[in-house]
C-alpha positions as CSV (number, residue, x, y, z in Angstrom):
1,M,108.3,64.7,89.5
2,V,108.6,67.1,93.1
3,Y,111.8,66.3,94.9
4,I,112.4,67.2,98.6
5,T,114.8,70.8,97.8
6,E,116.9,72.5,100.6
7,D,114.6,76.1,100.0
8,M,111.2,73.9,100.8
9,V,112.9,72.7,104.4
10,R,114.2,76.0,105.4
11,R,110.4,77.2,104.3
12,R,109.6,75.0,107.2
13,A,112.3,75.9,109.6
14,E,111.2,78.9,110.4
15,H,110.4,78.1,114.3
16,N,114.1,77.6,114.0
17,E,115.6,80.5,112.3
18,C,115.4,78.5,109.4
19,E,118.3,76.8,110.3
20,I,118.4,72.6,109.2
21,W,121.1,71.2,110.8
22,S,119.6,72.0,113.7
23,L,115.9,70.8,113.4
24,E,114.1,68.6,115.7
25,E,110.7,68.4,113.7
26,V,110.0,68.7,109.9
27,S,106.1,68.5,108.2
28,L,106.2,68.4,104.2
29,H,103.2,67.0,103.8
30,Q,100.8,67.3,100.8
31,Q,103.6,68.1,98.1
32,D,103.8,65.7,95.6
33,I,106.4,64.2,97.0
34,E,108.1,60.8,95.4
35,R,111.4,60.0,96.7
36,I,112.9,60.3,99.5
37,Q,116.0,62.2,99.4
38,H,119.0,64.3,101.3
39,I,116.2,64.1,104.7
40,D,119.0,61.7,106.8
41,R,122.5,64.3,105.3
42,W,120.2,67.4,106.0
43,C,118.6,67.0,109.5
44,R,120.5,65.0,111.6
45,D,119.2,65.4,114.5
46,L,115.3,65.3,114.1
47,R,113.3,63.3,115.8
48,I,109.2,63.8,114.4
49,L,109.6,63.4,110.5
50,Y,105.9,64.3,108.9
51,L,105.5,63.0,104.9
52,Q,102.2,62.0,105.0
53,N,99.6,62.3,102.0
54,N,102.1,62.4,98.9
55,L,103.5,59.6,96.1
56,I,106.1,57.6,97.9
57,P,106.5,54.6,97.0
58,R,109.8,53.7,98.6
59,I,110.8,53.4,102.4
60,E,114.6,54.6,101.4
61,N,117.0,57.8,102.9
62,L,116.3,57.8,106.6
63,G,118.4,55.1,107.9
64,R,121.7,58.0,109.5
65,L,119.1,59.4,111.6
66,K,119.4,58.3,114.4
67,K,117.5,60.3,116.6
68,L,114.0,59.8,115.0
69,E,111.4,59.7,117.1
70,Y,108.2,59.5,114.6
71,L,107.7,58.8,111.1
72,N,104.3,59.0,109.5
73,L,104.6,57.8,105.8
74,A,100.4,57.7,106.0
75,L,99.3,57.7,102.5
76,N,102.1,57.0,100.3
77,N,102.6,54.5,97.1
78,I,104.6,52.3,99.9
79,E,104.0,47.9,98.9
80,V,107.9,47.1,101.2
81,I,108.5,47.8,105.5
82,E,112.0,48.2,104.7
83,N,115.0,50.7,105.1
84,L,114.5,51.4,108.5
85,E,117.0,49.7,110.9
86,G,119.1,52.8,110.9
87,C,116.1,54.9,113.1
88,E,118.2,53.1,115.9
89,S,115.1,55.7,118.5
90,L,112.3,55.1,116.4
91,Q,109.0,54.6,119.1
92,K,105.9,55.3,116.4
93,L,105.6,54.3,112.5
94,D,102.6,55.3,110.5
95,L,101.8,53.6,107.1
96,T,97.9,54.2,107.2
97,V,96.4,53.4,104.2
98,N,99.3,52.0,101.7
99,F,99.6,49.3,100.1
100,V,101.8,47.5,101.6
101,G,101.2,43.8,101.1
102,R,104.3,41.7,101.9
103,L,103.1,41.4,105.5
104,S,106.5,39.4,106.7
105,S,108.3,42.5,105.8
106,V,107.0,43.8,109.2
107,E,110.0,41.2,110.4
108,S,112.3,44.2,109.0
109,L,111.5,45.8,112.0
110,R,112.4,43.3,115.4
111,H,115.7,45.7,114.8
112,N,113.7,48.9,116.5
113,I,113.9,47.7,119.7
114,H,112.2,50.9,121.0
115,L,109.3,50.9,118.5
116,T,106.4,50.9,120.5
117,E,103.3,51.8,117.7
118,L,102.5,50.6,114.5
119,F,99.8,51.3,112.2
120,L,99.0,49.2,108.9
121,V,94.8,50.3,108.6
122,G,94.2,50.2,105.5
123,N,96.5,48.4,103.6
124,P,96.1,45.2,102.0
125,C,98.0,43.1,104.6
126,T,95.0,44.0,106.9
127,R,92.9,41.9,105.1
128,F,94.9,39.0,105.2
129,D,93.6,35.7,108.2
130,G,95.7,35.4,111.3
131,Y,97.4,39.3,110.3
132,R,97.0,40.9,113.5
133,Q,98.4,37.6,115.7
134,Y,101.8,37.3,113.2
135,V,102.5,41.2,114.1
136,V,102.1,41.1,117.7
137,A,104.3,37.4,117.3
138,S,106.9,39.2,115.0
139,L,107.5,42.0,117.2
140,P,107.2,41.8,120.6
141,Q,108.5,45.0,121.4
142,L,105.0,46.4,120.6
143,K,102.3,48.1,122.4
144,W,100.2,49.9,120.4
145,L,98.9,48.2,117.2
146,D,96.0,50.2,114.8
147,G,95.3,52.1,117.8
148,T,94.7,49.3,120.1
149,E,96.6,48.5,123.0
150,V,98.5,45.1,123.1
151,S,97.4,42.9,126.3
152,Q,100.0,40.2,127.6
153,S,97.0,37.4,127.0
154,E,96.7,38.6,123.6
155,R,100.8,38.5,123.1
156,I,100.9,34.9,124.3
157,R,98.0,33.5,123.2
158,A,99.7,35.1,119.1
159,S,103.3,32.8,120.3
160,Q,100.6,29.8,119.8
161,G,99.8,27.9,117.1
162,L,102.6,30.2,114.9
163,E,103.6,28.3,113.0
164,E,100.6,27.7,111.1
165,V,99.2,31.1,111.1
166,K,102.7,32.1,109.2
167,R,102.5,29.3,106.4
168,Q,98.8,30.8,105.6
169,V,100.2,34.6,105.4
170,W,102.7,33.5,103.2
171,E,100.6,31.5,101.8
172,Q,98.6,34.8,101.0
173,E,101.5,36.6,100.5
174,D,101.9,34.7,97.6
175,E,98.9,35.6,96.0
176,Y,98.5,39.2,96.5
177,L,101.9,39.2,94.8
178,M,100.8,37.2,91.9
179,R,97.7,39.7,91.3
180,R,100.2,42.8,92.0
181,A,102.5,41.7,89.5
182,R,99.8,40.6,86.8
183,E,98.0,44.7,87.6
184,K,101.6,45.9,86.7
185,E,101.4,44.0,83.3
186,E,98.1,45.4,82.9
187,A,99.7,49.3,83.8
188,Q,102.3,49.4,81.5
189,R,100.5,48.2,78.1
190,K,98.3,50.7,79.1
191,A,100.7,53.4,79.3
192,A,101.8,52.2,75.7
193,G,98.7,52.1,75.0
194,E,98.2,55.8,75.3
195,E,101.8,56.2,73.9
196,E,100.4,55.1,70.9
197,G,97.1,56.9,70.5
198,N,95.0,53.6,71.7
199,E,91.4,55.1,72.8
200,E,92.0,52.8,75.8
201,R,91.8,54.9,78.8
202,R,92.2,52.6,81.7
203,R,93.3,49.7,83.1
204,G,90.8,46.7,84.2
205,R,88.5,47.4,81.5
206,D,85.6,44.0,81.8
207,I,82.0,43.8,80.7
208,N,81.2,46.4,83.2
209,T,82.8,49.1,80.7
210,A,80.6,49.2,78.2
211,P,77.3,49.8,79.4
212,V,79.2,53.1,81.3
213,L,80.7,54.3,77.6
214,E,76.8,53.1,75.9
215,E,75.4,56.1,78.5
216,N,78.4,57.9,78.5
217,K,77.4,58.7,74.7
218,E,73.7,58.7,75.2
219,N,74.5,61.5,77.7
220,Q,77.0,63.6,75.2
221,E,74.1,63.5,72.0
222,V,71.2,64.1,74.5
223,E,73.2,67.6,75.6
224,E,74.2,68.1,71.7
225,N,70.3,68.6,71.2
226,M,69.7,70.5,73.8
227,N,72.9,73.1,73.8
228,P,73.7,72.9,69.6
229,S,75.8,75.9,69.9
230,R,78.8,74.6,72.6
231,R,81.5,73.4,70.6
232,S,81.8,69.8,70.0
233,A,85.1,70.2,71.4
234,D,83.7,71.4,74.9
235,L,81.4,68.4,74.6
236,D,84.6,66.0,74.0
237,E,86.0,67.0,77.3
238,E,83.3,66.8,79.2
239,R,83.0,63.4,78.2
240,R,86.3,61.9,78.4
241,E,86.3,63.4,81.6
242,R,83.0,61.5,82.6
243,E,85.4,57.9,81.3
244,F,88.1,58.5,83.6
245,W,86.4,59.0,86.7
246,H,83.2,56.4,85.9
247,T,85.2,53.7,84.5
248,P,85.6,51.0,87.1
249,C,89.1,50.1,88.1
250,A,91.7,48.3,90.9
251,F,92.6,50.7,94.0
252,T,96.6,50.5,93.5
253,P,99.6,52.9,93.9
254,E,99.6,53.0,89.4
255,S,95.6,54.5,89.7
256,R,96.7,56.8,92.7
257,L,99.6,58.4,90.4
258,E,97.3,58.7,87.7
259,A,94.8,60.1,89.3
260,H,97.2,62.5,90.8
261,R,98.8,62.7,87.0
262,H,95.3,63.8,85.8
263,L,95.0,66.2,88.0
264,E,98.0,67.5,87.6
265,Q,97.6,68.3,83.9
266,K,94.2,69.7,84.0
267,R,95.4,72.1,86.6
268,K,98.2,73.7,83.6
269,T,96.1,73.4,81.0
270,Q,93.9,75.8,83.0
271,E,96.5,77.7,84.0
272,K,97.4,78.5,80.6
273,E,93.7,79.1,79.8
274,E,94.0,81.8,82.7
275,E,97.0,83.2,81.5
276,K,96.4,83.6,78.1
277,K,93.2,85.8,79.4
278,P,93.8,89.7,80.0
279,K,93.9,90.8,83.8
280,A,92.7,93.6,84.7
281,P,94.6,96.2,86.2
282,R,94.9,96.2,90.2
283,T,92.9,99.3,90.8
284,L,95.4,101.5,93.5
285,I,93.8,105.2,92.4
286,T,90.1,105.9,91.7
287,A,89.1,108.4,89.2
288,D,88.0,110.7,91.9
289,G,91.6,110.5,93.2
290,R,90.8,108.4,96.2
291,V,93.6,106.0,97.2
292,M,93.0,101.8,97.8
293,N,94.1,99.6,100.2
294,V,96.2,96.6,98.6
295,N,97.9,94.0,99.7
296,E,98.7,91.7,97.4
297,P,100.9,89.9,98.7
298,K,98.8,88.6,101.4
299,L,101.6,90.0,104.1
300,D,101.4,91.0,107.6
301,F,101.9,94.5,108.7
302,C,101.6,97.1,111.5
303,L,100.9,100.6,111.2
304,T,101.8,102.9,114.5
305,E,102.6,106.5,115.0
306,D,105.4,107.2,117.3
307,E,104.4,110.5,119.4
308,D,107.7,111.1,120.8
309,R,109.0,111.7,117.3
310,G,106.3,112.7,114.8
311,A,106.6,110.0,113.0
312,V,104.4,107.2,111.3
313,V,105.8,104.0,111.7
314,L,104.6,101.0,108.8
315,E,106.2,97.8,109.9
316,L,105.4,95.2,106.9
317,A,106.3,91.2,107.5
318,V,108.7,90.4,104.5
319,Y,109.9,87.1,103.8
320,R,113.4,86.6,105.7
321,H,115.6,85.6,102.7
322,M,113.9,87.7,100.1
323,D,116.5,89.9,98.0
324,T,116.2,93.6,99.3
325,S,116.6,94.5,94.9
326,L,113.1,92.7,95.2
327,L,112.0,95.4,96.8
328,D,110.8,98.7,95.9
329,V,109.5,101.4,98.6
330,D,107.5,104.8,97.3
331,V,106.3,107.2,99.8
332,Q,104.0,109.6,99.1
333,P,102.6,112.6,101.2
334,T,99.5,110.6,101.8
335,Y,99.8,106.9,101.6
336,A,103.1,104.4,101.3
337,R,103.7,102.1,97.6
338,V,105.9,98.9,98.6
339,G,106.0,96.6,96.1
340,V,106.5,92.7,96.6
341,K,108.3,90.5,93.9
342,G,106.3,92.7,91.6
343,K,103.3,92.5,94.1
344,I,101.7,95.9,95.0
345,F,101.1,97.1,98.7
346,Q,99.3,99.8,99.5
347,I,98.3,101.6,102.5
348,V,96.7,105.0,103.3
349,L,98.9,107.0,105.9
350,P,96.9,108.2,108.9
351,A,98.7,111.8,108.2
352,E,100.2,113.5,105.8
353,V,104.3,112.4,106.0
354,K,107.3,113.9,104.8
355,P,108.3,111.3,101.6
356,D,112.3,113.4,101.5
357,S,112.5,112.8,105.9
358,S,111.3,109.4,105.2
359,T,114.0,106.0,105.5
360,A,113.6,102.3,105.1
361,Q,115.3,99.5,107.0
362,R,115.2,95.7,106.8
363,S,115.5,93.9,110.5
364,Q,118.7,91.5,109.7
365,T,116.6,89.4,111.6
366,T,113.1,89.2,110.9
367,G,114.2,90.8,107.7
368,H,111.0,92.7,108.1
369,L,110.6,96.3,106.2
370,L,110.0,98.9,108.8
371,L,109.4,102.5,107.4
372,T,109.5,105.7,109.2
373,M,107.8,108.7,107.6
374,P,107.6,111.8,109.8
375,R,105.0,114.0,109.9
376,A,104.5,116.6,107.4
377,E,103.3,119.6,110.0
378,G,103.7,118.9,113.7
379,E,100.7,118.9,116.7
380,I,99.7,122.5,117.2
381,K,98.6,122.4,121.4
382,V,97.0,125.1,122.0
383,T,98.6,126.3,125.7
384,K,97.1,129.1,128.7
385,S,98.8,132.4,128.7
386,V,99.3,133.9,132.4
387,P,98.5,137.7,132.0
388,R,101.1,140.2,133.3
389,P,100.7,141.9,136.6
390,P,98.5,145.5,136.1
391,R,101.5,148.6,135.8
392,A,101.7,150.8,138.2
393,R,100.7,153.7,136.3
394,Q,98.7,154.0,132.5
395,T,99.5,157.0,130.5
396,R,96.2,156.1,128.0
397,R,93.0,154.6,128.5
398,S,92.5,152.0,126.8
399,S,89.2,152.2,124.1
400,S,87.5,148.8,125.5
401,P,88.1,146.0,128.0
402,E,89.0,143.8,125.3
403,D,92.2,146.3,123.9
404,N,93.6,146.0,127.6
405,K,93.1,142.6,127.8
406,R,94.9,142.0,124.6
407,K,97.6,144.7,125.4
408,D,98.7,142.3,128.8
409,L,99.2,139.7,127.4
410,V,101.2,141.3,124.6
411,P,104.8,141.5,125.6
412,E,105.7,145.4,125.2
413,R,108.8,146.4,122.8
414,L,110.9,149.3,122.4
415,E,111.8,150.8,119.3
416,V,115.2,152.3,118.7
417,D,116.1,155.2,116.4
418,A,120.3,154.3,116.0
419,S,120.3,157.7,113.8
420,K,118.8,159.6,116.6
421,R,120.6,160.1,120.2
422,T,119.8,157.7,123.0
423,A,120.1,161.1,125.7
424,V,117.5,163.5,126.2
425,D,118.1,167.1,125.7
426,L,116.9,168.7,128.9
427,A,118.8,171.9,127.8
428,N,116.5,172.1,124.7
429,I,112.9,171.4,126.3
430,A,112.5,175.4,125.4
431,P,113.5,177.4,123.0
432,R,116.1,179.7,124.6
433,R,116.4,183.5,123.0
434,S,119.7,184.6,123.1
435,T,122.0,186.4,126.2
436,K,121.0,189.8,124.4
437,E,117.0,189.1,124.1
438,G,117.4,188.1,128.4
439,P,115.6,185.6,129.8
440,A,113.8,182.2,127.8
441,E,110.2,182.3,126.5
442,T,108.3,178.6,127.1
443,S,106.6,177.8,123.8
444,G,102.7,178.7,123.8
445,A,103.5,181.2,126.9
446,A,102.6,184.6,127.1
447,P,104.7,187.0,128.8
448,P,104.1,187.5,132.4
449,T,101.6,190.7,133.3
450,T,101.2,192.4,136.8
451,S,98.2,193.3,135.4
452,G,96.7,189.5,135.7
453,S,98.4,189.6,138.9
454,S,96.2,188.2,141.9
455,E,94.5,189.7,144.5
456,G,96.8,191.0,147.5
457,F,100.1,190.7,144.5
458,V,102.6,193.3,145.7
459,D,105.7,193.7,143.5
460,D,108.7,193.5,145.5
461,P,112.1,195.5,142.6
462,D,114.5,193.7,145.8
463,V,113.5,190.3,144.2
464,P,114.2,189.0,141.0
465,P,112.6,187.7,137.9
466,L,112.2,183.8,137.6
467,I,113.6,183.0,135.0
């Protein structure tokens, strides 16, 4: 049996930041719920409640929902309309395809003065003679019944001869209740027979059942002759499956519940068989070293590049109420891997990152996981160098124009040897002889002679020699 739990309601309140006390709308359809519980205490402000396509047999525990305006209970096992007097604001009630046979129970809706729409299509009571006239006369506040507008003239005609219509409806209702009592007794006998190992698997066996069983037996013999290698257990299972679905039965809450139990049991059996089979391990990295993109938890994600910070940012939409201890983050230079409750999320990164400098944070509002992964190498940007202006004098001519251009772009550096004096010694440029030897000699220069004097040179003894 499936119960309404707080976690079930909270997971359907994501639009309300998972707060259930202030919910105005909640959808609990197709959850195999078999009883209405806790809703009237947890969600007092509900205006819309969807409970269609479940296994609910009774309307209960909704009297405290004073603001409820729309209640959808279609495709359930409800047989009586009851316990809705406390829903003072109820405007629309949908009971399509249920098992409401006690038509007189609609009179309990007279207290819901704001009720304007009612749907009873697909219920046994709609086959009663005088059904629509009875409902229109019993509920004067109705404006729409089964999708058809209730006109003023129809309301006047319904009030005429109402006593006769009521008598007919009550007689048909008594007949239906007697038939339902027999169906319930038969369902109980069948359940008791199954517990004792009785071979009878379906209720309401009659003369039409024998041909169906005989046909199934013939089909089994044919299959055994055509496929001798098949196991008899598989054939027995198929035969029982055909018997279950092909045996005629009445459409009752018990048969609908039995079909649901049968499908549920079959689903569990298949799950157990799949669990026994060893599952092939998920391929995360191929044999040739190629990293695969994997999203086992099926989470939304966003992978972007932050150019300002020079990082790769991954935002993973982790469930808000999931404990952080259930997350396992592994950042590698070329990919990031996140384990979410044992399921792997892996993605290849667009650039190489630094795992040691990466950070992982969770949002306090959404619960999303944010991975910030700095790039391993920043982007190299090429800039144009401005050539230096040419020098006024060049001491040496370059060997080629390319060398000249390269020298202009490379800055000059002054290398200084601290072991030497920084000041230039002008006195020792040329070697000097001692005072006794006379004037200093120029390195590599011959002593002056008069033999090489130019024409017209006069040697004046009064002029001192050049030093």
